[in-house]
C-alpha positions in Angstrom: -16.4 -13.3 13.1 -16.9 -13.9 9.3 -16.0 -11.9 6.5 -18.3 -8.9 5.7 -20.0 -8.8 9.2 -19.6 -5.6 9.4 -18.4 -7.0 13.0 -15.1 -8.4 12.2 -12.5 -8.6 15.5 -8.7 -7.4 15.0 -5.8 -8.9 16.6 -4.5 -6.3 18.7 -0.2 -6.0 19.7 1.6 -5.0 22.4 2.8 -0.9 22.9 5.9 -0.4 23.7 5.3 2.7 26.8 9.5 3.4 27.2 8.2 6.9 24.9 5.1 7.6 26.1 6.2 11.3 26.6 6.9 11.9 23.1 6.6 16.4 22.6 5.3 17.2 19.3 5.4 20.9 18.7 3.3 22.7 17.2 3.1 26.3 16.2 -0.9 27.5 17.8 -0.2 31.2 16.7 0.1 30.3 12.7 -3.2 31.1 10.7 -3.5 30.5 7.4 -2.9 33.1 5.0 -5.4 34.7 2.9 -5.3 36.1 -0.9 -2.4 33.9 -1.2 -0.6 35.4 -5.4 -0.4 32.5 -6.9 2.3 35.0 -8.9 4.2 34.6 -6.0 4.1 30.4 -5.7 3.9 29.2 -9.5 7.0 27.2 -10.6 8.1 28.3 -14.5 6.6 26.1 -16.2 9.6 24.1 -18.1 7.8 23.2 -21.5 8.3 20.4 -24.5 6.7 21.6 -27.8 4.5 18.8 -30.0 7.9 17.2 -32.1 9.5 16.7 -28.9 10.1 12.7 -28.5 9.0 10.7 -25.1 12.8 9.9 -24.8 13.7 13.5 -24.9 10.8 14.3 -22.6 11.9 11.8 -20.1 15.2 13.3 -19.9 13.8 17.2 -19.1 11.0 15.1 -16.6 14.0 14.6 -14.6 16.5 16.6 -14.8 13.2 19.0 -13.5 12.2 16.8 -11.1 8.8 16.6 -12.5 6.2 13.7 -12.9 4.5 16.4 -15.9 5.5 19.0 -18.7 3.1 21.4 -20.8 3.3 21.2 -24.1 3.3 24.1 -26.5 3.3 25.7 -29.6 5.4 28.0 -31.1 3.9 30.9 -29.5 3.4 28.8 -26.2 -0.2 28.2 -26.8 -0.4 25.5 -24.8 -1.5 22.4 -26.8 -1.5 19.5 -24.0 0.1 18.0 -21.4 2.4 14.7 -20.8 3.3 12.7 -17.9 5.1 9.9 -16.9 1.8 8.0 -17.1 1.9 8.9 -20.4 5.1 8.1 -21.3 5.2 4.4 -19.7 1.4 3.9 -20.8 3.0 5.0 -24.4 5.1 2.3 -24.2 3.4 -0.9 -23.8 1.4 -2.7 -26.6 -2.3 -1.9 -25.9 -3.5 -5.9 -25.1 -0.7 -5.7 -22.4 -2.7 -2.9 -20.9 -6.7 -5.3 -20.8 -4.6 -8.2 -18.8 -4.3 -8.6 -15.5 -1.7 -10.9 -14.7 1.4 -10.6 -17.2 3.0 -13.7 -15.6 2.9 -16.0 -18.9 5.9 -13.7 -20.2 9.6 -14.3 -18.5 10.8 -11.2 -16.1 14.2 -11.3 -18.0 12.4 -11.3 -21.9 14.9 -8.9 -22.8 12.7 -8.4 -26.8 10.7 -6.6 -25.3 12.8 -3.8 -24.4 12.9 -3.1 -28.9 9.3 -2.0 -28.4 9.6 0.1 -24.8 12.6 1.8 -27.3 10.8 2.2 -30.2 8.4 3.6 -28.4 10.6 6.3 -26.9 11.3 8.2 -30.8 7.2 8.3 -30.9 6.7 12.8 -30.6 4.6 13.4 -27.5 1.7 14.3 -29.9 0.4 10.9 -29.5 0.4 10.3 -26.1 0.0 13.7 -24.4 -3.4 14.1 -22.6 -5.1 16.9 -24.8 -7.7 18.2 -21.9 -5.5 20.3 -19.5 -6.2 21.5 -16.5 -5.7 25.9 -16.8 -6.2 28.8 -14.8 -5.9 32.6 -16.2 -3.6 34.3 -14.5 -5.1 36.1 -11.7 -7.2 33.9 -10.4 -7.5 33.0 -6.7 -5.9 30.3 -4.7 -9.5 29.3 -4.5 -9.6 28.9 -7.8 -6.4 26.6 -8.2 -7.5 24.4 -5.3 -10.8 23.6 -7.0 -9.6 22.5 -10.1 -6.7 20.7 -9.0 -9.6 19.0 -6.5 -12.6 18.7 -9.5 -9.8 17.5 -12.0 -8.1 15.0 -10.2 -4.4 16.2 -10.3 -1.2 17.5 -8.6 -0.7 20.5 -11.3 -2.5 23.5 -12.6 -0.9 25.2 -15.3 -1.4 29.2 -15.6 -2.0 31.1 -18.7 -1.9 35.1 -19.3 -4.1 35.1 -22.9 -4.0 31.4 -23.4 0.0 31.5 -23.4 1.5 29.4 -20.3 3.3 30.9 -18.0 4.1 28.8 -15.4 2.6 25.7 -13.2 1.3 25.7 -9.8 1.4 22.1 -8.2 -0.7 21.4 -5.1 2.0 21.0 -2.4 3.3 24.6 -3.4 -0.2 26.2 -3.2 -1.1 23.5 0.6 2.2 25.4 1.8 1.2 28.9 0.8 -2.7 28.5 2.2 -1.4 27.1 5.5 1.4 29.7 5.5 4.8 27.1 5.6 7.5 28.3 4.1 
């Protein structure tokens, strides 16, 4: 059939019938929880300050196994959010972001290491995102879930009167809603 006709056929592959009687245990009694308390599922937010270097922020993210951290001022007020993606993007020359292919660059090009090292010395204020998904403490789990989906993020910073008090990630929120410990 021609590509794009909407009626393509695909090859089929033989399926082994040896393990036909697989059983999966499902707890049908488990009910989704209502009124999940955000305070109980949020994690302490590991934060950095605007003058923290990209290298230091990367080490903090690796040490804490998180893909991003809030950036706060001395008063713990939220100023931004920096992710591993921000750091990597800041390490590439601007023109490289516009190219579809880097086939002309040898993979053993050690001269790029110098450029990447310089980028690691930048303060995070130069690379952080300033639009941060945040919710005031006391809001519902539905408000947090909506913010995640609406903003297309995997975590939401929780604040109290503008001060960072924690962070909720998508996995922890969904597990709590579903009653999975």
